[in-house]
N, C-alpha and C positions, 0 to 999 in steps of 0.2 A: 162727663160732664155735659149739661146743656147750659149753653152760654146767650145771655140776654141782652138787650139793651133798653134802657129806660130813659125816657126825654121828662127831665123834671119840669114841675108845671110853672115853677119861680126859678129864672139863672141864680146860679149861687155866686155869688159877689167873694165869698170868704175863702181862703186858701184848701180849707178842709172840710168834709163833708158832714154835714152837720150831724151831731150826737144822735138827735131824734131820730133820723130817719135810717141812718146805719143802724138803731135798735131794731127800727120795727122791719129791714131787710133781712136783719139776722133771725128776727123769730120767726119768719117765714122759709126760713134755710134758703137764704139768697146769699153769697158769698161775694162780699165785694174785688172787683178785679181792677178797677180803677175810674175815675172820675175826672170831668171838668166842669163848667160853670153851669153846663145847659143837660148833661146826660150822665148816666152810670153805669157801667159794665159791672153784671155780673156772672156768676155761675151757680147751679144748682146742681144735685146728684138727681137722675134719672125718676124715683122712687116719689122725692120730694115735687119734681116737676108735675106729676102724675096726680098727687096728690091735693096739688095748690092750683091747676089749671084742667086736668081731668080731660085734655085732649092732647094727640103725637104733635112732636115740637116740628112745626113746619119753617123752616127759613124764611123770614123776615113777614112771619103771618104775625097780625097784629092779636094781643092775649087781653083778655078783661081784668082789668086794675082791682086787687085784692081792694076791701073796703081799708084795711091798716094805712094804704098808700096813695088814696084818692085825693088828700089834698096836697101832697108835694109830688105825683107821677100823673104825667095825661097822657103817655104811651109808655108798652112793654111791645118788644119784637123779638122776636127768638132771631141772635147774631146769625147773618150770613158766614158759611164756611168761609177761611181763606187759605191758600195754598200759594206758600212761597215757592218762587221761579227762578233761575238766573238768565235774565237776558243776555247777557256779556259777561261771563264768568269773572271774577275780578275789580269788577267795575260798575255796574248797575243791576239792582235787585226790585222783582215786582213782587204785588202780591193779587191774585185774582180769586 
């Protein structure tokens, strides 16, 4: 799966993701992992990603915004990979 981060054009004051935005994302084969006031995290299958963006996924690269999302999304990037590591077993954890 390829993880993407979407920056919303207008921060969301509601505690849920707008139904219309969720439907638009799902129509593009983007599956919502989580969301906040200003961002949405999604994942998509590599084949769906290739059909939509036509380029290989590069961490943190800016992607073109599909027409169906231009009113709601101002930026799409490939999420950087995170690796969990124990700094001090049993007490501190970090992601790099």
